[in-house]
C-alpha positions, 0 to 999 in steps of 0.5 A: 416586793412583799410576798404574802400567802393567803390561805383558808379552808374551803368556804372560809371567805378567802376569796372575799379577802383576796378581792378586797386586797386586790381593790386596794392594789395587791397583785393577786396570784390565784392558785386555783386559776393556776391549777385550771391553767396547768390542767387545760385540755391537751396539757401534759398535766391533764394527760398524766391525770388521765393516765393515773385516774382513767380517760373517763375523767376527760369530757367530750370537749377534751377538758377535765371533768372536775366532778368525776375526778373529785368523786374519785379522790375526795374521801380517798387520801391515797388517790388525793396524794397521787393527784397532788403529786401530779399537780403540785409541781406544775402549780409551783413552777407556774406560780413562781413564774407569776411571782417573778413577773409581778416582782418586776414592779418593786412596789408590788404587794403580791398575794398568793391566794392558795387553799392548800398552803399548809398541805404543800407550801408552808415552808416557802419564804413568805413575808406573811401568812394570812389565814381566813378562819371560820370554824369547820361547822360554819364552813360545812353550813356554807357549802350545804346552804350556799353551794348546794352540796350534800352534807357528806360531800361537804364533810369530805371536802373539809376532811381532805384539807388540814385541820383548822388547828394546823392551818392556824399554826402557820398564821402570822395574821388571822382574819376571822370570817365567821361573822358578817361580811362587813366585819371581814372587810374591816379586818382586811382593810386593817391588814392592808394598812399593815402591809402597805406600811411594811 
């Protein structure tokens, strides 16, 4: 079972690539979804986050107030490090469980859709690492124009991740997402052909 890591900076088009690979038959394990699952109301991870960052990051329904937590950690590298120390081990364990489950089908091509690969899991034994790449200036533009973020907030999100250069260093395959959607899809289709042949 090939185990592929798909990563990219915020607003890099990584989700578009993941959806296209899923259309071709890849089993997608979504790190962001796992983060939401391990931080579900009442979970040990959410309780630990509240102990570290204050009970006010839990909303009236008992769920994580992501905006409140984000305001506390983005732009503060020490706080972000403390948050990652709580969340990453739980995400690692749950992602491994999902890889093992997918691996029950020996023909499966499993793609781990993970934004923070370079920060947390670059040394894992991936068969290939795919990087969705658009320059930081283009990603900032997308965050502001398409997601409605303020310029400073967008820059904080980008700065909280590793640099483009660090991410590209771990790539086996780079998909250039700075052009049209069609260009991204065509590159993704070509990558799928490579993976399916391997």
